[in-house]
GUFIRO-171066 format. One line per field, with one value per residue: residue number from 1; x, y, z of N, C-alpha, C, O in turn. Coordinates in steps of 0.2 Angstrom, whole numbers, plus 2048, in hexadecimal, padded with zeros to 3 digits. Example, Ala and Ser with C-alpha at 12.3 -4.5 7.8 and 13.67 -1.06 7.14 Angstrom:
REM GUFIRO-171066
n: c(1	2)
n.u: c(842	840)
n.v: c(7E4	7F5)
n.w: c(827	823)
ca.u: c(83E	844)
ca.v: c(7EA	7FB)
ca.w: c(827	824)
c.u: c(842	840)
c.v: c(7F0	800)
c.w: c(827	827)
o.u: c(847	843)
o.v: c(7EF	806)
o.w: c(82A	828)
***
This chain:
REM GUFIRO-171066
n: c(1	2	3	4	5	6	7	8	9	10	11	12	13	14	15	16	17	18	19	20	21	22	23	24	25	26	27	28	29	30	31	32	33	34	35	36	37	38	39	40	41	42	43	44	45	46	47	48	49	50	51	52	53	54	55	56	57	58	59	60	61	62	63	64	65	66	67	68	69	70	71	72	73	74	75	76	77	78	79	80	81	82	83	84	85	86	87	88	89	90	91	92	93	94	95	96	97	98	99	100	101	102	103	104	105	106	107	108	109	110	111	112	113	114	115	116	117	118	119	120	121	122	123	124	125	126	127	128	129	130	131	132	133	134	135	136	137	138	139	140	141	142	143	144	145	146	147	148	149	150	151	152	153	154	155	156	157	158	159	160	161	162	163	164	165	166	167	168	169	170	171	172	173	174	175	176	177	178	179	180	181	182	183	184	185	186	187	188	189	190	191	192	193	194	195	196	197	198	199	200	201	202	203	204	205	206	207	208	209	210	211	212	213	214	215	216	217	218	219	220	221	222	223	224	225	226	227	228	229	230	231	232	233	234	235	236	237	238	239	240	241	242	243	244	245	246	247	248	249	250	251	252	253	254	255	256	257	258	259	260	261	262	263	264	265	266	267	268	269	270	271	272	273	274	275	276	277	278	279	280	281	282	283	284	285	286	287	288	289	290	291	292	293	294	295	296	297	298	299	300	301	302	303	304	305	306	307	308	309	310	311	312	313	314	315)
n.u: c(878	86F	86E	861	85C	85A	865	863	869	876	872	868	870	871	864	855	84B	841	847	847	84F	85C	85A	85A	867	86F	86C	870	87F	87F	87C	885	88F	88D	887	880	875	86D	86A	863	857	84F	84B	858	861	871	883	888	88D	88D	886	87C	877	869	866	864	856	84C	840	83F	848	84F	850	85A	865	868	876	879	883	877	86D	865	85E	853	84F	840	83D	832	82E	822	810	80E	80B	814	817	814	81B	829	827	82D	838	849	847	84E	84F	84E	84A	840	83D	834	832	82C	81F	815	808	80A	804	80D	812	80A	80D	81A	823	82F	827	82F	82E	831	836	838	845	84C	84E	855	85F	864	869	871	87B	881	88C	891	89F	8A4	8A4	89A	88F	88F	889	87D	876	875	86E	85F	85D	857	84D	844	844	83D	831	82F	831	82F	834	83C	840	83A	837	828	822	824	826	825	826	81A	819	817	80C	80E	816	80C	803	808	809	7FB	7F5	7FF	805	80F	81F	82D	83C	84C	85A	862	871	870	863	854	849	848	844	83A	827	81C	816	814	80D	810	805	80A	806	805	803	7F7	7EE	7F0	7E8	7D7	7CD	7DA	7E2	7EC	7F9	7FC	7F3	7F0	7F7	802	804	817	81E	827	837	845	853	856	85D	85D	851	84F	853	849	83D	841	842	834	82C	832	82C	821	81B	819	80C	805	80E	80B	7FD	7FC	804	802	803	811	818	815	81C	82B	82D	82B	836	847	852	861	872	876	86B	866	859	84E	841	831	826	816	807	7F4	7F0	7E9	7DD	7DE	7E0	7D4	7CF	7DD	7ED	7F5	804	809	804	80D	817	827	82B	82B	828	824	824	82E	831	82C	831	83B	834	828	81E	80F	807	80D	807	7FA	7F8	7FA	7F2	7E7	7E9)
n.v: c(69D	693	684	67F	68A	69C	6A9	6BA	6C2	6C3	6C0	6B4	6AD	6A5	69E	69C	69E	6A8	6AD	6B3	6B1	6B1	6BF	6C8	6C3	6C9	6D7	6DA	6D9	6E5	6EF	6EF	6F2	701	707	712	71A	711	70B	716	718	70C	711	711	718	721	71C	70D	6FE	6F2	6E3	6D6	6C6	6BD	6B9	6B0	6B2	6B1	6AE	6AB	6AF	6BD	6C5	6D0	6D6	6E6	6EF	700	70E	714	70A	6FB	6F5	6ED	6E3	6DC	6D3	6CF	6C7	6CA	6D2	6D0	6D4	6D4	6DA	6D5	6C9	6CF	6D8	6CE	6CD	6CD	6D5	6E1	6EA	6FB	6FD	6F9	6F1	6ED	6E7	6E5	6E3	6E6	6F2	6F8	6F8	6FD	708	70C	703	708	705	704	705	6FE	6FE	6F2	6F8	706	703	6FF	70B	711	70C	70F	71B	71C	714	71E	726	71C	70D	706	6F7	6F6	6FE	6F3	6E9	6ED	6F1	6E4	6DF	6E6	6E3	6D5	6D5	6DC	6D3	6CB	6D1	6D9	6E6	6F4	6F4	701	6FD	6F3	6E3	6E0	6D9	6CB	6C7	6BC	6B4	6A9	69C	68F	67F	677	67D	688	680	67B	688	689	67F	679	682	687	68F	68E	694	697	697	6A6	6AF	6BB	6BF	6C6	6C0	6B9	6C3	6C8	6CA	6C5	6BD	6BF	6B6	6B9	6B5	6AE	6B2	6A7	69D	6A1	6A0	691	68B	68C	698	6A0	6AE	6B9	6C3	6CA	6C6	6BD	6BC	6B9	6B3	6B2	6A3	69C	69D	693	688	67D	66F	661	653	64D	658	660	65B	657	664	66B	661	662	66F	66F	661	651	64A	655	655	646	649	650	648	645	653	655	649	64B	659	653	64D	654	65E	661	65A	65E	65F	66B	674	67C	682	68F	68E	692	693	695	69E	69E	6A1	6B0	6B6	6C6	6D1	6D4	6D8	6D2	6D8	6E0	6DC	6E9	6F5	6F4	6FF	708	717	722	719	70B	6F9	6ED	6E0	6D6	6DD	6D7	6DB	6E2	6F1	6F1	6FB	700	6F5	6F7	702	700	6F7	701	707)
n.w: c(58D	599	59E	593	592	58D	593	599	5A1	5AE	5BC	5B7	5B2	5BE	5C0	5B9	5C1	5CA	5DB	5E8	5F3	5E9	5E4	5F1	5F6	5EC	5EB	5FB	5F7	5EF	5FA	602	5F9	5F5	601	609	601	5FE	609	60E	606	60C	617	621	62D	630	630	627	62D	62D	623	621	61B	619	628	637	644	653	64E	641	632	62C	61C	617	623	62A	631	63A	63F	645	64A	646	636	62E	61F	618	608	5FB	5EB	5E9	5EB	5F8	60A	616	621	62F	631	62E	63B	644	644	64A	657	65C	653	64B	640	630	622	614	603	5F6	5E8	5EA	5F4	605	614	61D	61F	629	635	638	630	622	610	602	5EF	5E1	5D6	5DB	5E2	5D6	5CE	5D9	5D7	5CD	5CE	5D7	5CF	5C5	5CB	5D0	5D1	5C4	5C4	5CD	5C8	5BC	5C2	5C9	5BE	5B9	5C2	5C1	5B6	5B5	5C0	5B4	5AC	5B1	5B3	5BE	5C0	5B6	5A5	59C	58E	58B	581	578	571	567	555	54A	538	532	527	525	525	530	539	53B	541	54D	554	555	55A	562	56A	569	561	555	550	547	552	557	55C	55F	562	56A	56F	57B	585	581	582	57C	56F	55E	54E	53D	530	520	510	508	511	517	50A	50A	514	51C	526	52B	527	51E	526	536	544	551	561	56F	57E	583	58C	58F	58A	580	57B	56F	565	560	55E	569	574	570	574	583	587	585	58D	59B	59E	59B	59F	59D	599	592	586	581	57E	574	56A	55C	554	55B	554	547	544	548	53E	534	534	533	540	546	54D	546	545	54D	558	55F	56B	56C	57A	57E	584	581	571	56B	564	55E	555	548	539	533	535	529	51E	516	520	52A	530	534	53A	52E	525	51B	51F	516	51B	528	538	547	554	55C	562	56C	56B	55C	556	559	552	544	540	542	536)
ca.u: c(873	86D	869	860	859	85E	865	863	86B	87B	86E	865	876	871	85F	851	843	842	849	847	858	861	85A	85C	86F	872	86A	873	884	87F	87B	88C	894	888	881	87D	871	868	866	85E	852	84C	84C	85C	865	876	888	887	892	88F	87F	87A	871	865	868	85E	853	847	838	83E	84F	84F	856	861	866	86F	878	87D	884	872	86A	863	85B	853	84A	83F	83D	82D	82C	819	80E	80C	80D	819	819	812	821	82E	828	82E	83F	84D	843	853	84F	84D	846	83E	83D	831	837	826	81D	80D	809	806	800	813	814	806	810	820	828	82E	828	832	82C	837	837	83D	84B	84F	84F	85B	866	866	869	878	880	884	88F	899	8A4	8A3	8A1	892	88A	88D	885	876	871	872	867	85B	85B	855	848	843	843	838	82B	82F	831	82E	83B	839	83F	838	833	820	81F	829	823	829	821	818	816	817	806	811	817	804	7FE	80B	808	7F5	7F3	804	805	818	823	833	840	852	85C	867	872	86E	85B	850	844	846	844	833	822	815	815	80F	810	80C	805	80B	800	806	801	7F0	7EC	7ED	7E5	7D2	7CF	7DF	7E3	7F3	7FA	7FD	7EB	7F1	7FD	801	80B	81D	81E	82F	83C	849	857	858	860	85D	84B	84F	853	844	838	843	83E	82C	82A	832	829	818	81B	817	806	805	810	809	7F6	801	807	802	807	819	81A	816	822	82F	82E	82C	83A	84D	854	86A	875	877	865	864	853	849	83A	82C	821	811	801	7F0	7F0	7E5	7DB	7DE	7DE	7D1	7D2	7E3	7F1	7F9	80C	809	802	810	81D	82D	82B	826	82A	822	82B	82E	832	829	835	838	832	823	81B	806	805	80E	803	7F3	7F9	7FC	7EA	7E2	7E9)
ca.v: c(699	68F	67E	680	691	6A1	6AE	6C0	6C6	6C0	6BA	6B1	6A7	6A0	69B	6A1	6A0	6B0	6AC	6B8	6B2	6B5	6C6	6CB	6C5	6CE	6DD	6D9	6DC	6EA	6F2	6EF	6F7	708	707	719	71D	70B	70A	71B	713	709	715	711	720	721	71A	706	6FC	6EA	6E1	6CE	6C3	6B6	6BB	6AC	6B3	6AC	6AD	6AB	6B0	6C3	6C6	6D5	6DB	6EC	6F2	706	711	716	706	6F4	6F4	6E5	6E3	6D4	6D1	6CA	6C7	6CB	6D7	6CD	6D9	6D0	6DF	6D1	6C4	6D3	6DA	6C8	6CB	6D3	6DA	6E6	6EF	6FF	701	6F5	6F3	6EB	6E8	6E3	6E5	6EB	6F9	6F5	6FD	6FB	70E	70D	6FF	709	703	708	700	701	6F8	6F1	6FF	70B	701	6FF	712	715	70B	711	724	71C	712	723	727	715	70A	702	6F2	6F7	6FF	6EE	6E5	6EF	6F0	6DC	6DC	6EA	6DF	6D0	6D9	6DE	6CD	6C6	6D5	6DD	6EC	6F6	6F5	705	6FE	6EC	6E0	6DF	6D5	6C9	6C7	6B8	6B1	6A2	699	689	67D	672	685	689	678	67D	68D	68C	678	678	689	688	692	68C	695	694	69A	6AC	6B1	6C2	6BF	6C7	6BB	6B6	6C9	6CA	6C8	6C4	6BA	6BF	6B3	6BD	6B1	6B1	6B2	6A0	697	6A3	69C	689	68B	68F	69C	6A2	6B4	6BE	6CA	6CC	6C5	6BA	6BF	6B3	6B6	6AE	6A2	69C	69B	68C	685	675	66C	65A	652	64B	65E	666	657	659	66B	66A	65C	666	674	66E	65C	64A	649	659	651	642	64D	655	644	645	657	654	645	64F	65E	64E	649	65A	663	65F	65A	65C	664	670	676	67E	688	692	68D	697	690	69B	69C	69D	6A5	6B3	6B9	6CD	6D7	6D1	6D5	6D2	6DE	6DF	6DF	6F0	6F7	6F4	705	709	71D	723	714	704	6F4	6EA	6DA	6D3	6DD	6D1	6DC	6E9	6F2	6EF	701	6FE	6F1	6F9	708	6FD	6F4	706	708)
ca.w: c(58F	59F	59C	58C	592	58C	598	596	5A7	5B3	5C0	5B4	5B3	5C4	5C0	5B5	5C4	5CF	5E0	5EE	5F7	5E5	5E5	5F7	5F6	5E7	5F0	600	5F5	5ED	5FD	603	5F5	5F5	607	60B	5FD	5FD	610	60F	602	60F	61E	627	62E	632	62A	627	630	62C	61D	625	617	61D	630	63B	64A	657	64A	639	62E	626	617	61A	62A	628	638	638	644	64B	64B	642	633	62B	619	614	602	5F7	5E5	5E7	5EE	5FF	60D	61A	628	635	62F	62F	641	64A	643	64F	65C	65D	64B	64B	638	62F	61B	610	5FD	5F4	5E3	5ED	5F7	60B	61A	621	624	62F	63A	639	62A	61A	60A	5FB	5EA	5DF	5D1	5DE	5E2	5CF	5CF	5DE	5D5	5C5	5CE	5D9	5CA	5C2	5CF	5D3	5CD	5BD	5C9	5D1	5C2	5B8	5C9	5CA	5B8	5B7	5C9	5BF	5AF	5B9	5BF	5B0	5A8	5B6	5B3	5C6	5C0	5B0	5A1	597	587	58B	57D	57B	56B	560	550	543	533	532	520	523	528	536	53F	53C	545	552	556	556	55F	569	56C	569	55C	555	54B	546	557	555	560	563	563	56F	571	582	587	57C	587	579	567	557	548	537	52B	51A	50A	507	516	515	505	50C	51B	51E	52A	52A	524	51D	529	53C	548	556	565	573	582	583	592	593	583	581	573	56C	55E	55E	561	571	578	572	57A	589	589	587	592	5A0	59F	59A	5A0	598	598	58C	580	580	57B	56C	569	556	553	55A	54F	540	545	547	537	52E	534	536	546	546	550	541	544	555	558	564	569	573	57D	57D	586	57E	56A	56E	55D	55F	54E	543	536	537	533	520	51F	515	524	52E	52E	53A	539	529	520	51D	51F	513	51E	530	53E	54C	55A	55B	569	56C	567	556	551	555	54D	53D	53F	541	52F)
c.u: c(874	868	868	85B	85D	860	866	868	871	877	86B	869	874	86B	857	84B	844	841	849	84D	85C	860	85D	865	871	873	870	87C	884	87E	881	891	892	883	87E	878	86C	867	861	858	84D	84B	852	85F	86C	87E	885	88C	893	886	880	876	86E	866	862	85D	84E	83F	838	845	84C	853	85C	861	86D	870	87C	87D	87F	86D	86A	85F	857	84C	848	83D	838	82D	825	817	80C	811	810	81B	818	819	829	830	82C	834	845	84A	848	853	84C	849	845	83A	839	830	831	825	815	80F	805	804	806	813	810	809	817	825	829	82D	82B	82F	833	83A	839	843	84E	851	853	861	868	86B	871	87C	883	888	894	89A	8A2	8A2	899	88E	888	887	87C	873	870	86B	861	859	855	850	844	840	83E	832	82B	82E	830	833	837	83A	840	835	82E	820	824	826	828	824	81F	815	817	80F	80A	814	813	802	802	80A	800	7F3	7F7	806	80E	81A	82B	837	846	856	862	86A	870	866	859	84D	843	846	83B	82B	81D	819	812	80F	80C	80B	806	807	800	802	7F8	7EC	7E9	7E9	7DE	7D2	7D4	7E1	7EA	7F3	7FA	7F6	7EC	7F7	7FB	805	810	81D	825	831	843	84D	856	859	85D	854	84A	84E	84D	83F	83A	840	838	82B	82D	82F	821	816	817	811	803	808	80D	7FF	7F7	803	808	806	810	81A	81C	81C	828	830	82F	833	841	851	85D	86A	876	871	862	85E	851	843	835	828	81C	80B	7F9	7EF	7E9	7E3	7DA	7DE	7DB	7CC	7DB	7E6	7F7	800	80D	806	805	816	821	82E	827	827	827	827	829	82F	82F	832	833	835	82D	820	813	803	806	808	7FC	7F2	7F6	7F5	7E6	7E3	7E6)
c.v: c(694	689	680	688	697	6A6	6B4	6C5	6C0	6BB	6B5	6A9	6A2	69B	6A0	6A2	6A6	6AD	6B0	6B5	6B3	6BC	6C9	6C9	6C8	6D5	6E0	6DE	6E4	6F0	6F4	6F5	6FF	709	70C	71A	717	709	711	71A	70F	70B	714	716	71D	71D	711	702	6F3	6E7	6D9	6CC	6BD	6B5	6B7	6B1	6AE	6A8	6AE	6AE	6B7	6C1	6C9	6D8	6DF	6F0	6FA	709	715	70F	6FF	6F6	6ED	6E6	6DA	6D6	6CC	6CD	6C8	6D1	6D4	6D2	6D5	6D4	6D9	6CD	6C9	6D8	6D6	6C9	6CF	6D7	6E2	6ED	6F3	702	6FA	6F7	6ED	6EC	6E4	6E5	6E9	6F1	6F7	6F8	6FF	703	70E	709	700	705	704	702	702	6FA	6F9	6F5	704	70A	701	707	714	711	70D	718	722	718	718	725	722	714	706	6FD	6F3	6F8	6F7	6EA	6E7	6F0	6E8	6DB	6E0	6E7	6D8	6D1	6D9	6D8	6CA	6CC	6D9	6E3	6EE	6F8	6FB	705	6F6	6EB	6DD	6D8	6D3	6C8	6C2	6B6	6AA	69F	693	685	679	678	687	686	67A	681	68D	683	678	67D	68B	68B	691	691	695	69B	6A0	6AE	6B7	6C5	6C1	6C4	6BB	6BE	6CB	6C8	6C2	6C2	6BA	6BD	6B9	6B7	6B3	6AE	6A8	69B	699	69F	695	688	68E	692	6A0	6A8	6B7	6C3	6C6	6CA	6C1	6BD	6BA	6B5	6B0	6AB	69F	699	695	68A	681	674	665	659	652	651	661	660	658	660	66C	667	65F	66A	673	665	656	64A	64F	655	64A	643	64F	64F	645	64D	657	64E	648	655	658	64D	64F	65F	65E	661	657	660	66B	675	679	684	68A	690	691	693	694	698	69D	6A2	6A9	6B7	6C2	6D3	6D2	6D7	6D6	6D6	6DD	6E0	6E8	6F6	6F9	6FB	704	711	71E	720	70D	700	6EF	6E1	6D9	6D7	6D6	6D4	6E2	6E9	6F0	6F6	703	6FA	6F3	701	706	6FC	6FA	708	705)
c.w: c(596	59E	594	58A	590	591	595	59C	5AB	5B9	5BD	5B3	5B8	5C4	5BD	5BC	5C8	5D6	5E6	5F1	5F3	5E7	5EB	5F8	5F1	5EA	5F6	5FD	5F2	5F3	602	601	5F6	5FD	609	607	5FE	605	610	60C	607	617	623	627	62F	62F	62C	627	62D	626	61F	61F	61A	624	633	643	64E	651	643	638	62A	622	615	621	629	630	635	63E	648	64B	646	63D	62E	626	617	60D	5FF	5F1	5E1	5EA	5F5	605	615	620	62E	635	631	637	646	649	647	654	65D	656	64E	645	634	626	619	608	5F8	5ED	5E4	5F0	5FE	60E	61E	623	629	636	639	635	624	614	604	5F5	5E5	5DA	5D5	5E0	5DB	5CE	5D3	5DA	5CF	5C7	5D1	5D4	5C7	5C3	5D1	5D0	5C8	5C0	5CB	5CD	5BE	5BE	5CA	5C5	5B6	5BB	5C4	5B7	5B2	5BB	5BA	5AC	5AA	5B7	5BB	5C6	5B9	5AA	59E	591	587	584	57D	576	566	55A	548	53C	531	52A	51E	526	52E	539	540	542	54C	555	559	55B	564	56C	56D	561	55B	54F	54C	54C	553	55C	565	562	568	571	578	587	585	582	582	571	562	551	541	532	525	516	509	50A	518	511	506	512	51D	526	52E	525	522	522	532	541	54F	559	56C	579	584	58B	593	589	583	57A	573	564	55C	55F	567	574	576	575	57E	58D	58A	58B	59A	5A2	5A0	59C	59B	594	591	586	57E	57D	576	568	55F	551	553	555	548	541	543	53F	532	52E	536	53B	546	54A	54D	541	54A	553	55D	564	56F	574	580	580	57E	578	56E	566	560	559	548	53F	536	534	52D	523	51D	519	529	52C	536	538	534	522	520	51B	51A	515	526	532	544	552	557	562	567	568	55F	553	552	552	544	53B	53F	53A	52A)
o.u: c(87A	862	86D	859	863	85A	86A	86B	870	878	86B	867	874	86B	856	847	84A	83B	84F	851	861	863	862	86A	876	878	872	87F	889	87F	882	895	896	87D	878	874	866	863	85C	853	847	849	852	860	86D	87C	882	891	898	882	885	871	872	868	85C	862	84D	83C	834	849	848	858	861	85D	873	86C	87F	87A	880	868	86E	85B	85B	847	84C	83A	838	82C	823	81B	807	817	80C	81F	81D	81D	82D	836	82F	837	846	84B	845	856	848	845	849	836	83A	82D	833	829	812	814	7FF	800	804	816	813	808	81A	82B	824	830	82B	82E	837	840	83E	847	853	857	856	867	86D	86F	876	882	889	88B	89A	89A	89D	89C	894	889	882	881	877	86D	86B	865	85D	854	850	84C	83F	83A	83B	82E	826	82A	830	836	831	838	844	833	82D	81E	827	820	82C	81E	823	80F	816	80C	805	815	813	7FF	7FE	80A	7FF	7F1	7F5	809	812	817	82F	834	848	855	865	866	870	863	85D	84C	83D	848	838	82C	81C	81E	80E	810	806	810	804	804	7FB	800	7F4	7E8	7E3	7E7	7DF	7D6	7D3	7E0	7EE	7EF	7F9	7F3	7E9	7FC	7F6	80B	80E	81C	828	82E	844	84A	855	857	85C	851	846	849	84A	83C	836	83D	836	827	829	82F	81D	810	813	811	7FE	804	80C	7FC	7F3	803	80E	80A	814	820	820	821	82A	835	831	836	841	852	860	866	878	872	85C	85E	852	83F	837	826	81D	809	7FA	7ED	7E5	7E8	7D6	7DB	7DE	7C7	7DD	7E2	7FB	802	810	805	804	818	81F	832	821	827	827	82C	824	82D	831	837	82E	834	82D	820	812	7FF	802	806	7F8	7ED	7F2	7F2	7E1	7DF	7E7)
o.v: c(691	689	681	68A	697	6A8	6B4	6CA	6BA	6B5	6B0	6A3	69C	695	6A6	6A6	6A8	6AB	6AF	6B9	6B7	6BF	6CC	6CE	6CB	6D9	6E5	6E2	6E8	6F6	6FA	6FA	703	70A	70B	71D	719	705	710	71A	70F	707	718	71A	717	71C	710	702	6EF	6EB	6D6	6D0	6B9	6AF	6B9	6B4	6A9	6A3	6B1	6AF	6B7	6BE	6C7	6DC	6DE	6F3	6FA	707	718	711	6FE	6FA	6EA	6E8	6D5	6DC	6C6	6D3	6C8	6D5	6D7	6D3	6D4	6D2	6D9	6CE	6C7	6DA	6D9	6C5	6D5	6DD	6E7	6F3	6F3	707	6F6	6FC	6E8	6F1	6DF	6EA	6ED	6F3	6F5	6FC	703	704	710	70B	6FB	703	705	6FC	708	6F4	6FD	6F5	707	70F	705	708	719	714	70B	71A	725	719	716	726	724	718	703	6FC	6EF	6F4	6F5	6E9	6E4	6F1	6E6	6D8	6DB	6E8	6D8	6CE	6D6	6D8	6C6	6CB	6DB	6E6	6E9	6FE	6FC	708	6F2	6F0	6D8	6D2	6D6	6C6	6C4	6B6	6A7	6A1	691	688	676	676	68A	688	67B	67F	691	683	676	67D	68F	689	692	691	692	6A1	69E	6AE	6B8	6CB	6BF	6C6	6BC	6BD	6CF	6C3	6BD	6C5	6B6	6C1	6BB	6B3	6B8	6A9	6A5	696	695	69C	693	682	694	691	6A2	6A7	6B5	6C7	6C1	6CF	6C3	6BF	6B8	6B8	6AA	6AF	6A1	697	693	68C	67E	677	665	65E	654	652	665	663	659	660	66E	66A	65E	66A	676	663	657	64A	64D	652	64A	63F	650	651	646	64C	659	64F	648	653	658	64B	64F	662	658	667	651	664	66F	67A	678	688	686	68F	692	690	696	692	69C	6A7	6A7	6B9	6C4	6D8	6CD	6DA	6DA	6DA	6D9	6E4	6EC	6FB	6FD	6FB	701	711	71C	722	709	701	6ED	6DD	6DE	6D5	6D3	6CF	6E4	6E4	6EE	6F6	706	6FB	6F2	705	709	6FE	6FA	70B	706)
o.w: c(597	59D	590	585	590	594	590	59A	5AB	5BB	5C1	5B3	5B7	5C6	5BE	5BB	5C8	5D7	5E8	5F0	5F5	5EB	5EB	5F9	5F2	5EB	5F6	600	5F3	5F1	604	604	5F8	5FD	60C	60B	5FF	607	613	60F	606	61B	628	622	62E	62A	631	623	62C	625	61E	61E	61D	625	633	646	64D	651	640	63D	625	623	612	623	628	633	631	643	64C	64E	641	63F	62B	627	616	60D	601	5F0	5DB	5EC	5F7	605	61A	624	632	63A	635	639	64B	64C	646	653	65F	656	652	645	636	625	61C	606	5F8	5EB	5E0	5F0	5FE	60C	623	628	62E	63C	63A	638	621	613	602	5F7	5E5	5D9	5D3	5DF	5DB	5CE	5D1	5D9	5CC	5C3	5CF	5D5	5C6	5BF	5D3	5CB	5C9	5BF	5CA	5CC	5BE	5BC	5CB	5C5	5B3	5BA	5C2	5B4	5B0	5B8	5BC	5AA	5A6	5BB	5BC	5CA	5B5	5AB	59E	58C	585	580	580	578	562	55C	544	53D	52E	529	518	52A	531	53F	545	547	551	55A	55E	561	56A	572	570	55C	55F	54A	551	54B	54E	561	56B	562	56C	577	57B	58D	587	585	584	56F	562	54D	542	532	523	517	509	507	51A	513	504	513	51F	52B	533	51F	526	523	533	541	554	556	56D	578	586	58F	598	584	589	575	578	55F	556	561	56B	577	57A	57B	582	592	58F	58F	59F	5A8	5A4	59C	597	58D	58D	582	578	57A	572	562	55C	54C	54E	553	544	53D	53D	53C	52C	52A	539	53D	545	54C	550	53D	54C	54F	562	55F	575	570	586	57F	578	57A	572	562	564	559	545	541	539	531	52D	527	521	517	52D	526	53C	534	533	51C	525	518	519	511	52A	530	545	556	552	566	562	563	55B	54D	54D	551	540	536	53C	537	524)
***
């Protein structure tokens, strides 16, 4: 954990935000360990002699500068789809090759630049790691995991939906009105890797609350996940992300939550800060329609794909 947030990759230990400088520093180090195959990906030819990070030029600072036996190559990375070809062209006028690393597609080829998508880089790292040292394989894997965590590349084993049961009035109100879900912290829980949260309303809460029906009906995007034990830690975590004004506008809900739950060092919880709950399944998906393979589940699994939920809804 870093602060009160769960870390799922080594890069995440340096900060949960996505920073270009952190990514290019890591990439530069990987390039220095396996220079030829990675340099070739960016269109650089010859034997790599030197890798420089954040080199200052007359008109700015380049992310990665690579010197080979046949010339100089410059890499400019963007964490979005920005076309930085004009910016890159101003760096190091003696550079023979220039490469853009972004999330989008550009007209870079028209200006004699190589355009590389982050997914192409990840695929290349996977191939190179197969025959590389254990150290490179580990560092490359952590780099890829960080990109997956921030949805920069596709995760073939991504956890789409995290599901838990709601059977208390205060937990229901916290989800509907506060767009928050809290549950007991579990060390091996993969909630930090999930993209969406889907509560299963138990029969008990459905019988008590008008307009609430048993089953899975709502889905909300997971925006942040943090861990708290005391009330002060919970309040600080929410206010840091949503602001004091949001807290004050939900003062009654927060007061009810404070009074209803036990808050001490023995009650460590994970909290999911959610986007707006969307009514996706109407009628709701009943527990008896959920299956894993050919077997119906006796309890609600912690994770689903959208395909699994839509298949269960179709039954």
